[in-house]
C-alpha positions in Angstrom: 0.0 0.0 0.1 1.6 3.3 -1.2 0.5 6.8 -0.5 -1.2 9.2 -3.0 1.4 11.7 -4.5 0.4 15.3 -5.1 3.0 17.4 -7.0 3.4 21.1 -7.6 1.5 22.3 -4.5 1.8 25.4 -2.4 1.2 23.7 0.8 4.9 22.8 1.5 5.8 26.4 0.6 3.3 27.7 3.2 4.3 25.1 5.8 8.0 26.2 5.5 7.0 29.7 6.5 5.8 28.6 10.1 8.4 30.1 12.4 9.4 27.0 14.2 9.7 24.8 11.0 13.6 24.1 10.9 13.8 23.3 7.2 12.5 24.3 3.9 9.9 21.6 3.1 10.1 20.1 -0.4 7.6 17.3 0.3 5.6 16.3 3.3 3.7 13.1 4.2 0.3 13.8 5.8 -1.3 10.5 6.4 -1.8 8.6 3.1 -1.0 11.7 1.1 2.4 13.1 0.0 2.4 16.7 -1.0 5.4 18.3 -2.8 6.2 21.8 -4.0 7.6 20.4 -7.3 7.9 17.3 -9.3 9.2 14.4 -7.0 12.2 12.3 -7.8 12.0 8.6 -7.3 14.3 9.2 -4.2 11.9 11.6 -2.8 8.9 9.4 -3.4 10.8 6.5 -1.8 11.7 8.6 1.3 8.1 9.7 1.7 6.7 6.2 1.1 9.0 5.1 4.0 7.2 7.7 6.1 3.9 6.3 5.1 5.1 2.9 6.2 6.0 4.5 9.5 2.5 6.1 9.7 0.8 2.7 9.4 3.0 1.2 12.1 2.1 4.1 14.4 -1.6 3.6 13.8 -1.6 6.9 11.7 -2.5 9.1 14.6 0.6 8.5 16.7 3.1 9.3 13.9 2.8 13.0 14.2 2.8 13.0 17.9 5.9 11.0 18.1 7.6 12.9 15.3 7.0 16.2 17.1 8.0 14.7 20.5 11.3 13.4 19.0 12.0 16.9 17.6 11.3 18.6 20.9 13.4 15.9 22.7 16.3 16.9 20.3 15.8 20.6 20.9 15.8 20.1 24.8 19.0 18.1 24.2 20.5 21.4 22.7 20.4 20.2 19.1 19.9 23.1 16.7 16.6 23.2 14.6 17.7 21.6 11.3 19.9 19.0 13.0 17.2 18.1 15.4 15.0 17.4 12.4 17.7 15.1 10.9 18.1 13.3 14.3 14.4 12.2 14.4 14.4 8.5 14.1 11.8 8.5 11.4 14.0 10.8 9.3 17.1 8.8 10.0 15.5 5.7 8.6 14.0 7.4 5.6 17.2 9.2 4.6 19.4 6.0 5.2 17.2 4.0 2.9 15.7 6.4 0.3 18.2 5.2 -2.4 17.4 1.4 -2.0 14.6 0.5 -4.4 13.9 -2.7 -2.5 13.9 -1.3 1.0 10.1 -1.3 1.5 9.9 -4.8 0.3 12.4 -6.0 2.9 11.9 -3.4 5.6 11.5 -4.8 9.2 8.6 -3.5 11.4 9.5 -0.6 13.4 12.9 -0.1 11.8 12.9 3.5 12.9 12.9 2.5 16.5 16.3 0.9 16.1 17.9 4.1 15.0 
């Protein structure tokens, strides 16, 4: 089961303007929908599909809660905004495996929790 991809949207642009958002958002997974500001590369699609797998494991509703909690935890530890984002276990898994075309076929459940 893969997410629905929507390209060339202004939503990532608008979200990037929120003061506490630490990066410029190119694409974002919101439940079963991936929204990007431009055309997505296969790498970006794979990265965001990994996030969808994480959403499913977290019963959808817990993913954004955990995601935000990990970011806050990183900030409390003194990690700067953008680096705090890259240290989120969900992002670590997605970035580490976004180049592997077979990753989602072989992915172990809760792989992000091992990061």
